[in-house]
C-alpha positions in Angstrom: 0.4 -0.4 0.2 1.3 3.5 -0.8 2.4 5.6 1.8 -0.6 8.2 2.2 -3.1 5.3 2.1 -1.5 3.4 4.6 -0.9 6.2 7.4 -4.3 7.3 7.5 -5.4 3.5 8.5 -3.4 3.7 11.6 -4.7 5.8 14.4 -2.0 7.1 16.8 -1.9 6.1 20.2 1.8 7.4 21.9 3.7 10.6 21.5 6.8 8.8 21.4 10.1 10.3 23.1 12.7 12.0 21.2 15.2 10.9 24.0 15.1 7.0 22.2 18.2 7.0 20.2 17.3 6.0 17.0 19.3 3.7 13.5 18.8 4.2 9.8 19.3 1.2 8.5 20.0 2.2 4.6 19.9 0.2 1.4 23.3 0.5 -0.5 22.5 -2.5 -2.5 23.0 -3.0 -5.9 19.3 -2.6 -6.9 19.8 1.1 -5.4 21.4 1.3 -8.9 18.7 0.7 -11.0 15.7 3.0 -13.0 12.2 2.5 -13.4 9.4 3.4 -15.2 8.6 6.3 -12.5 12.4 7.7 -12.8 13.1 7.5 -16.3 17.0 7.7 -16.2 17.1 8.6 -12.4 18.8 5.6 -10.5 16.8 4.6 -7.2 20.0 6.5 -5.1 19.4 9.4 -6.3 16.1 10.0 -5.5 16.8 8.9 -2.5 19.3 11.1 -1.8 17.0 14.2 -2.1 14.4 12.7 0.3 17.5 12.1 3.2 18.4 16.2 2.4 14.8 16.9 3.2 13.9 15.0 5.9 17.0 14.8 7.9 16.9 18.7 8.8 13.3 18.7 10.4 14.6 14.9 12.3 18.2 15.7 13.7 17.7 18.8 16.3 15.2 17.0 18.1 16.5 13.1 17.8 20.1 11.3 18.2 20.6 9.3 15.1 22.8 6.8 14.0 23.4 5.3 10.2 24.1 1.9 9.4 25.1 0.8 5.4 24.4 -2.3 4.2 25.0 -3.3 0.4 28.8 -2.4 -0.4 31.5 -4.9 0.5 34.8 -3.0 -0.6 36.2 -6.3 -2.6 34.7 -8.9 -0.4 34.3 -12.4 -1.8 30.4 -12.5 -0.4 28.1 -10.0 -1.2 26.2 -10.4 1.3 28.9 -9.2 3.9 28.2 -5.3 3.4 27.1 -4.4 6.4 28.7 -0.9 7.6 28.5 1.3 11.1 28.8 4.5 9.7 28.7 6.5 13.1 26.6 5.5 16.4 23.3 7.4 17.5 24.5 11.4 17.9 23.1 14.6 18.0 22.4 16.9 15.3 23.5 14.1 12.5 22.0 15.9 9.4 24.7 16.9 8.1 26.6 13.6 8.7 23.9 11.4 7.3 23.4 13.1 3.9 26.9 13.4 3.3 27.6 9.6 3.7 24.5 8.7 1.7 26.0 11.2 -0.9 28.8 9.1 -1.3 27.4 5.7 -1.2 28.4 3.4 -4.3 25.7 1.1 -4.1 27.0 -2.8 -4.2 26.0 -6.3 -2.8 22.8 -8.1 -1.7 20.1 -7.4 1.1 21.1 -9.1 4.4 18.4 -7.5 6.1 18.1 -10.0 9.0 21.7 -9.2 9.9 21.5 -5.5 9.3 18.5 -4.9 11.6 20.0 -7.7 14.5 23.2 -5.5 14.2 21.6 -2.2 14.7 19.4 -3.2 17.7 22.4 -4.6 19.3 24.4 -1.1 18.6 20.9 0.5 20.6 21.6 -2.1 23.3 18.0 -3.0 22.6 18.2 -5.1 25.6 18.5 -3.0 28.1 17.5 0.7 26.4 14.6 2.0 24.5 15.4 1.7 20.5 14.5 2.4 17.8 15.5 1.2 14.1 14.1 2.6 10.8 14.8 0.2 7.8 15.1 1.5 4.4 15.0 -1.1 1.8 14.3 -1.1 -2.2 13.8 -5.1 -1.9 13.7 -8.5 -0.2 15.8 -10.1 1.9 18.2 -11.8 -0.8 21.2 -13.4 1.8 19.3 -16.4 3.3 18.4 -14.1 6.5 15.0 -15.0 7.9 13.7 -11.7 9.1 10.2 -13.1 10.7 12.1 -15.4 12.5 14.7 -12.6 13.5 11.6 -10.1 14.4 10.2 -12.6 17.1 13.5 -13.4 18.6 14.5 -9.6 18.9 10.6 -8.6 19.9 11.1 -11.2 22.7 14.4 -10.0 24.4 13.8 -6.0 24.0 13.9 -3.7 26.7 11.5 -1.5 24.4 12.5 -2.1 20.4 10.5 -0.5 17.8 11.4 -1.4 13.8 10.0 0.4 11.0 10.7 -0.9 7.3 10.0 1.4 5.0 10.0 0.1 1.0 11.5 2.5 -1.6 10.2 1.5 -5.1 10.0 -2.3 -4.0 10.2 -4.6 -6.5 7.6 -6.6 -7.2 6.3 -10.2 -5.5 8.2 -12.2 -8.7 11.7 -10.6 -7.9 11.6 -12.1 -4.5 12.1 -15.7 -5.7 15.3 -14.8 -7.5 17.0 -14.6 -4.1 18.2 -16.6 -1.1 15.1 -15.8 0.8 13.2 -19.2 2.6 10.7 -17.3 4.5 8.6 -15.6 1.6 5.6 -16.9 0.7 3.8 -15.5 -2.4 1.0 -12.9 -2.7 2.6 -12.6 0.7 4.0 -9.3 2.1 7.6 -8.3 1.7 9.2 -10.9 4.7 11.1 -7.4 6.3 7.5 -6.4 7.6 7.6 -8.8 10.1 9.9 -6.5 11.9 7.4 -3.7 11.7 4.7 -6.4 13.1 6.4 -7.9 15.8 7.9 -4.6 17.6 4.7 -2.3 16.6 6.4 -0.1 14.0 5.5 0.9 10.4 5.4 -0.7 7.5 4.8 1.5 4.3 5.5 1.3 1.0 6.9 4.7 -1.1 7.4 5.8 -4.4 7.7 9.5 -4.3 10.2 11.6 -3.2 8.2 13.2 -0.9 6.4 9.7 0.3 10.3 8.8 1.2 10.3 11.8 2.9 7.4 12.2 4.7 8.3 8.3 5.8 11.5 8.9 7.3 10.2 12.1 9.4 7.3 9.6 10.6 9.4 7.3 11.6 12.7 9.0 12.9 10.7 12.2 14.3 8.8 12.0 17.3 5.1 11.6 16.2 5.2 7.6 16.1 2.2 5.9 15.1 1.0 2.7 16.3 0.8 -1.3 15.3 -1.0 -3.0 12.8 -4.6 -3.9 13.7 -4.2 -7.2 11.9 -0.7 -8.9 11.9 1.4 -10.2 9.2 1.3 -13.7 9.4 4.7 -14.6 9.9 4.6 -12.2 13.0 2.9 -14.6 15.3 
């Protein structure tokens, strides 16, 4: 579902404190170099950079944000090994996030489960309140199990919320070309399990405006409640 339509279905249940640190887990995989009929010759990474540049100055004055990138593996033989913590949560991180995203050269595959687990660990999620925002243009492609991982994280967390922003996600038929053992035909991208298990948002975005708004809705202070109907993997 598109961002604006989905957001309208979510009642506001709390005003989250901006004292909770957050990690933005950003998609730097090869597919971010792709363009499609919506963008013409513009790769997805270019419009994502514009959205980040719009959103972060509205977020960073109020919340400590860190950045992790998955995908680029700097020449390693394993295309799934590219998970890089660029920096942990820090105050006024807008310029730092924007600079890192602008310098990003997409490459590698998509280890969603491992990336979210690493971000949660960095935030000391077992003992501290924590927010993880996962931005992805596709699905798990490295054999991870986001649904199983999400249940484990939720069971061990002190207070963890994982939001998932889909950015021009590939169609369902793309899901089965890669190593993605949990995906079922016709179901949501398995990354949605992270949101379902932790009371976060799972939204799909297509335009720069939608992506910017989704970043502000998830990293900003006014957050939204859990889905009324959980994803089947999240039980």
